[in-house]
N, C-alpha and C positions, 0 to 999 in steps of 0.2 A: 599515706601512700599505699596503693593497692599492691598486693603481692602479685608478682609475675609468675605465671605457671610455666614450667619447663615442658616442652612438648614431649610426649611419650613416643620414642622412635618406633615402637611396635605398632602404633596406630597412625603414624604420619602417612599421608598419601605417598605413593610411589612418585619419584620425580618423572617429569615428562620425558619421553624418549628424545634423544637428539634427532634433529631433522635429518632426513636422508639427503644425500648429495646426489648429483647427477651421476657421479662415478659409481654409486651404489646400485644404480638402476640395473635390472636384470634384462639381458638381451638374448635373442635367439642367435646362435652361431650357425651359419648356413654353409652349404657347399656351392660349387660353381654353377649348379642348376637351381639354386635358391631353395634347396631342401634343408629343413632343420636337422642339425646334427646333435645339438645340445644347447644348454643355456650357460651364460657366464655373466659376471658383473661387467659393466661398461669399462671399468678400470682395467680389467684383464683383456677385454676385447681390444681396447686402444693400445695397451702396453705390448701385446703380442701380435698386433696387426691381424686379428681374426676377421674373417668375412662375416658381415652382418647386414642388416636391412636399414634403409633410410627412406624418408619421403621428402619430396620437394613440392611445394604448392606455389604456382605463379598466380598472384592475386592482382586482379585488375579492378579499377573503379568503373562506373558506368560510362565514363569518357574514354575508356580503354587504356588509361595510364596504369603503369605497373608499380606496385608497392616495392620500393627499394630501400634497403637499410644497411647500416654499418653494424657489424657484430660488436659486442662488448669486448674489451681487452682481456676479460677473464675466461673466454671460451677456450676449451681444450683444443679444438681444431680451428685453424685460421683466425686467431684472435685479431680483432680490429679490421678485418677485411669486409668488403661490401658484398652484398648478395641481393639478387632480384627474386629470390624464392624465400618463403618461410618454410620451416620444416625441421626435421631432426630424425633421431633414431626411432625405430619401431621397437616397442617393448616386447618382451617374451610373450608369445601366445596372442599378440595383437595383430590384426589384419592391416594391410596397407591402407584401405579406405578409412578405417577408424583412426589410424595414426595420423593420416593427412588432416582430418577434421580436428583432432585433438591438438596437433601442433599448430595449425593455422589459428585456431581460437586462442591458444595460449600465447603465441607470439604477437598476435594482433590485439589481444585483450578484449575479445568480443565473444558472443555466442551466436549460434545459428548459421555458421558457415556451411555451405554445400560445395563439395568438390566434385570434379569430373576427372577420372583417370585418363591419361593420355598414352603413356608408354613406360617401359621399364628397361633399364640397361645396367650392365655391370660396370661401375666406375672403378678405375684403378689409376693411381698416379705413377705406376711403374716402380715405386719404391716399396713401401710397406702398407700403404693405405688402399683398401678396396672395400666396396660395399655395393649391394644391390640398391639401385636408385629408382624409386617408383615416382614418376612425375605426374602431377595433377594440376588442374587450373580451377580458379574460382573467381567469382565476381563479388565485390563487397561494396554496398552502397550505404555508407554511414561513417561515423567517426571511428577511429581506432585508438586504442590505448596500449601501445606496445609494451611488452614485458621488459621492465628496466634491466633485469638480469641477462637478457638476451639481445636487446636492441639499444644501441647507443645513439643512433640518429636514424630518421626515416623521412621519406618524401614519396610522392607519387610522380613518376617520370614517364614522359611519352617514350615510345619506342626509339625515336630519334635521339632524345636526351640520353636514354640508356645506352644506345650504341656509342655515343661520344664518351660516356663514362667508362664503358668497357675498355676503351683504348687508353684511358688516362688514370683510372683508379685501380687499386688492387682488389680484385674480386676473388671470392673463394673459388678454388679450381674446379670443384665438383659442380658448383652452380654455374660457372662459366660453360662447362661441358654440357650440362643439362639444357642451358639456354641455346647453345649452338644446335643441339639436336632438336629442340623445340622449333627453332626457326626453319631447320631443314624439313621437318615434318609439315609445317604450315605451307612451305613452298611446293609440296607435292599434292596438297589438297585442291 
């Protein structure tokens, strides 16, 4: 039987660092005019209801259907709710356009998304949640592979189907407000 060597702890490789969680992500804390005040971990931003930045991307297929999904039950905000936007928080030092592309590609599980900015508004639920919401749109012609940690279910819905679901399904409140504003903007074009 061969002798087993005991590893020398002084030469053993360092253990891999623990993976970062979403709550460790560093965000810009902003004011009511969307000016950066400082940075803070997402956990602090959520806990203290600090004003920050988010992006929303309305993704359509070539037939005009809208990518709609149900959020996973593990999401910190609106777990299990439906949404007709992909998106999320803007990282510290990140621009809205870059965040829109990053979030769309991550949630759809694709690369090569091009977004078009539409409008920005300050979302507030009247309680303790508020953030700057930068709304974009994109078209995607191809398969999607939604991020399992973000998306529990998905489908492409016509505007009529989405309108019916908005009346019967629980949608994220900020996405519902962004879609209302999107429809209002389109009606003035």
